[in-house]
C-alpha positions as a LaTeX table, in Angstrom:
\begin{tabular}{lrrr}
\hline
Residue & $x$ (\AA) & $y$ (\AA) & $z$ (\AA) \\
\hline
Met1 & $-8.99$ & 63.15 & 38.48 \\
Lys2 & $-8.31$ & 63.40 & 34.59 \\
Leu3 & $-6.92$ & 66.38 & 33.53 \\
Lys4 & $-8.48$ & 67.77 & 30.11 \\
Ile5 & $-4.71$ & 69.13 & 29.05 \\
Lys6 & $-2.72$ & 66.61 & 27.05 \\
Lys7 & 0.86 & 65.83 & 26.21 \\
Gly8 & 2.00 & 68.23 & 23.20 \\
Asp9 & $-0.46$ & 70.80 & 24.10 \\
Val10 & 0.72 & 74.49 & 23.99 \\
Val11 & 0.07 & 76.16 & 26.97 \\
Lys12 & 0.35 & 79.58 & 28.71 \\
Val13 & 1.44 & 80.08 & 32.34 \\
Ile14 & $-1.13$ & 82.52 & 34.03 \\
Ala15 & 0.53 & 82.20 & 37.78 \\
Gly16 & 3.96 & 82.01 & 39.29 \\
Asn17 & 7.28 & 82.97 & 38.62 \\
Asp18 & 7.09 & 82.16 & 34.85 \\
Lys19 & 3.77 & 83.97 & 34.44 \\
Gly20 & 3.65 & 84.92 & 30.65 \\
Ser21 & 5.79 & 82.52 & 29.17 \\
Thr22 & 4.09 & 79.60 & 26.58 \\
Gly23 & 5.52 & 76.07 & 25.72 \\
Arg24 & 4.69 & 72.69 & 24.96 \\
Val25 & 3.73 & 70.06 & 27.65 \\
Leu26 & 5.99 & 67.49 & 27.91 \\
Asp27 & 4.49 & 65.39 & 30.55 \\
Ile28 & 1.75 & 65.16 & 32.80 \\
Tyr29 & 1.56 & 64.02 & 36.43 \\
Pro30 & $-2.08$ & 63.63 & 37.26 \\
Glu31 & $-1.65$ & 61.34 & 40.54 \\
Thr32 & $-0.09$ & 64.81 & 41.98 \\
Leu33 & $-1.97$ & 67.43 & 39.55 \\
Arg34 & 1.44 & 68.54 & 38.29 \\
Val35 & 2.72 & 69.12 & 34.38 \\
Leu36 & 5.89 & 69.48 & 33.01 \\
Val37 & 6.07 & 72.23 & 30.22 \\
Glu38 & 8.90 & 73.06 & 27.77 \\
Gln39 & 11.26 & 75.93 & 28.95 \\
Val40 & 9.04 & 76.82 & 32.13 \\
Asn41 & 10.22 & 76.18 & 35.70 \\
Val42 & 13.91 & 75.70 & 34.78 \\
Arg43 & 15.83 & 74.81 & 37.77 \\
Ala44 & 19.94 & 74.37 & 38.58 \\
Lys45 & 20.34 & 70.94 & 39.47 \\
His46 & 24.15 & 69.92 & 40.74 \\
Thr47 & 25.23 & 66.39 & 39.87 \\
Lys48 & 28.15 & 64.52 & 40.72 \\
Pro49 & 30.07 & 62.89 & 37.98 \\
Asn50 & 28.60 & 59.64 & 36.41 \\
Gln51 & 28.36 & 57.37 & 33.51 \\
Gln52 & 26.19 & 59.44 & 31.76 \\
Asn53 & 27.63 & 62.85 & 32.70 \\
Gln54 & 31.42 & 62.30 & 33.39 \\
Thr55 & 32.57 & 65.81 & 34.38 \\
Gly56 & 29.25 & 66.36 & 36.68 \\
Gly57 & 28.18 & 70.26 & 37.51 \\
Ile58 & 25.51 & 72.16 & 37.06 \\
Ile59 & 22.56 & 71.02 & 35.05 \\
His60 & 19.14 & 73.30 & 34.18 \\
Lys61 & 16.22 & 71.00 & 33.76 \\
Glu62 & 12.37 & 71.91 & 33.92 \\
Met63 & 10.67 & 71.22 & 36.73 \\
Pro64 & 6.79 & 70.29 & 37.17 \\
Ile65 & 4.22 & 73.05 & 37.84 \\
His66 & 0.57 & 72.80 & 39.12 \\
Tyr67 & $-1.96$ & 72.73 & 36.24 \\
Ser68 & $-4.13$ & 75.08 & 37.92 \\
Asn69 & $-1.30$ & 77.52 & 36.74 \\
Ile70 & $-1.52$ & 76.88 & 33.10 \\
Met71 & $-4.29$ & 77.47 & 30.54 \\
Leu72 & $-4.43$ & 75.93 & 27.22 \\
Leu73 & $-4.08$ & 78.08 & 24.00 \\
Asp74 & $-6.31$ & 77.96 & 20.89 \\
Ser75 & $-5.68$ & 78.22 & 17.46 \\
Asp76 & $-5.57$ & 82.24 & 17.72 \\
Lys77 & $-3.34$ & 81.77 & 20.39 \\
Lys78 & $-5.51$ & 82.93 & 22.98 \\
Gln79 & $-5.89$ & 81.69 & 26.35 \\
Thr80 & $-8.99$ & 79.13 & 26.63 \\
Arg81 & $-11.05$ & 76.86 & 28.34 \\
Ile82 & $-11.74$ & 73.65 & 27.49 \\
Gly83 & $-14.99$ & 71.94 & 26.55 \\
Ile84 & $-15.78$ & 68.34 & 25.56 \\
Arg85 & $-18.60$ & 67.62 & 22.97 \\
Glu86 & $-19.50$ & 64.28 & 21.18 \\
Arg87 & $-18.99$ & 63.50 & 17.76 \\
Glu88 & $-20.25$ & 60.77 & 15.57 \\
Ser89 & $-18.07$ & 59.06 & 13.16 \\
Asn90 & $-18.28$ & 55.40 & 11.56 \\
Gly91 & $-21.36$ & 54.73 & 14.03 \\
Arg92 & $-19.36$ & 55.31 & 16.99 \\
Val93 & $-19.60$ & 58.11 & 19.29 \\
Glu94 & $-16.52$ & 59.84 & 20.32 \\
Lys95 & $-15.53$ & 62.76 & 22.86 \\
Val96 & $-13.93$ & 65.61 & 21.14 \\
Arg97 & $-12.35$ & 68.60 & 23.13 \\
Phe98 & $-12.58$ & 72.03 & 21.76 \\
Ala99 & $-11.55$ & 75.36 & 22.72 \\
Arg100 & $-14.54$ & 77.37 & 24.45 \\
Thr101 & $-13.25$ & 80.54 & 22.82 \\
Asn102 & $-13.45$ & 79.86 & 19.02 \\
Gln103 & $-15.46$ & 76.75 & 19.03 \\
Lys104 & $-12.57$ & 75.04 & 17.47 \\
Asp105 & $-11.55$ & 71.19 & 17.91 \\
Leu106 & $-8.29$ & 70.83 & 19.93 \\
\hline
\end{tabular}
């Protein structure tokens, strides 16, 4: 399944423990329908000492959340759904994402 949300988009969490928080999409996992969002769903991970982390201890890191729990923010910082329209440039037809709220390209 192809997701309409891309890496680098600014999204808002609409469900779950971090409801209402916003962040930038860091990574997308389409096979599990999950998205990694900056500073959202931060969990503590206990690690042993290793080459990268000499002391070990507790590391806080973001964990993926399901993509149905987020919505894209448009240029006016409002939640929006995503539409796709075709635009012709240089004789080629390309698909462009746009915000349904204000009809502007993303």
